[in-house]
C-alpha positions, 0 to 999 in steps of 0.5 A: 498537531498529527495526533490532534487530528487522529483524534479528531477524526477518532470522534467520527468513527467510520467517517473518520476513518474513511477520510484518513485512509483517503488522505493516507494515499494522498499526502497524510503522513500517518498510515491510516493503520493508526486510527483503524486500530483504535476504532476497532478496539472501541467496536470489535464487531465492526472490526471488518466493516471498518476494514471495508471502509478503510480499504475502499477508501484508500483505493479511492484516493490512490488515483489522487495520490498518482495524479499528485505525483504526476502533476507536481513530481518526485520533489512533492515527496520531500515537502510531505514526508521524511527524507529517509522514507522517500529515499528508501521508497524511491530505491525500491521503485527504480529496482521494480516498480511491481515489487516496490508498490506491493511490498510497500503496502505492507512496510511502515512507509507511508502507502502515499510514497508509493502512489505519488511515486508511481504518478511521478515516474509514469508508472500505469495508474491500472496496474498501481491499483491492481497492485494496491488492491491486493497488497492494502487488502491484506493490510487492512483486513488482517486488523479487521479479523483479528479484532473480529475474531479476538475482540479486544485481546487483539490490541496485543496482536496486531503489531506482531502480525503486521511483522509476520505478514511482512516476513511471510508476504514479501518473500512470497511476492519476491519470488512470484515476480521473479518467476513471471520475469523469468518466464517473460524473458523465456518468451522473448528469446523464444520469440527472438529465435522464431524471428530469426528462423522465419527470416532465414 
């Protein structure tokens, strides 16, 4: 049934991708990647435009997924998606919401898991949007750039590139976030010392 929906959306071209990408951030169980690739294969010269449309639609859909989690809670995910996806994303989110969102942008776990979890766990919406903007840009434009420059030959490269992005981007993200956390802790310690001196 899901494949039938994707095939149906394929007939609508760029608008089909817009709808799919929007739904991908809210409730649809299959990532927009699976429609972006065949559309880019059909029209490689439009690949960057398709990436842009998919990216914008995903960002528009993000607050809706967030509100779904806010209103219905964590349990709604188990009704929409595989339990293994939800459990894995929940563990990542509990350790570090920021890291989970950024890493989730590159993983096979559907992005809606993280938008809904953000709402259910009261993660700030503005921060969700910032991290989603960064992560999803990489995901959509990696596909767009490949098809734009390599045409139909990119079909054989897309899956490998997704793995390379994941392998390279995730360690960088983790290092940056750990560095930020270290700086934050250092500032807090310095502030505590300054307060103690002032009180003394």
